[in-house]
N, C-alpha and C positions, 0 to 999 in steps of 0.2 A: 504494500500500500504506500509506504513512504517513497519508494522509487517513482511511482506514478504521480504522486503529489509533487515531488521535486521536478519531474518532467513538465508538468503543467505550469508550475511557478516559473520555470526557466523560460517558457514561451511568453508568459506575461511580462517577465523581466526584460525580455528583448524589446517588447513594445514600449515599456517604461524607460528604457535606456535612451530613447530618442529625446526624452525630457530630462536626462541626467539622473534618473532614478532607477529603482529596482525594488523587488520584493524578495524577502528571505524566509525560509522555513524555520519555525521555532519549535513546533510540536504538533502532534495529532493524537487525540484521545479517541480510540475506536469505540469505546463504550458510549460516549456522548455525541460523537460525530463532530466535535469541535476542532477546527484547525486554527492554530495560532501562527501568525506571521508578523514580520516587522518590515517596515519600509527602509530602503537604503538610499543613499545619495540625496538628491533634491526632493525626493518624495517624503522624506522625514519632516520637512518644514513646509510642504506645499499646502496652501489653503484648501485645495480640492482633494486632500487625502481621504476624507470620508467617502466622497463620491467615487474616487478611484478604487478604494477598498471594495465597495459594494458592486459597482458596475464593470470593473475590469477584473479584479482579483477573484472575488466571490463568484461572480457570474461564470467565469471560465472554469473555475475549479468544480463548482456544483454541476455544471453541464457535463463534464467529463468523468466526475467521480461522485455518483449519487450517495455514497456513504458519508460524504461531507455535508453536514446539515447546517453548519454555521461557521463563518470565518471571522475571527476577531483579531484586532490589531494589538500587538504587544509593543508598548513604547520602547524605542531604542535606548539602551543605556550604555554609555561609553566607559 
């Protein structure tokens, strides 16, 4: 499951790279169906991060992996 998630996130990251950003895998709980991700690069501070999470990241993941029920953003900590 993790390999499939990583593959989908890599596809999304390629699209986000055009804006100087990306998305990273944090974790997936198979019992709850919750996928945790964090943004990279410019996406970390983008005012459209919530929109990007829902309409780019979550939409792509849920379309290809029905076991993912919810995608949540984990704040980046340096």
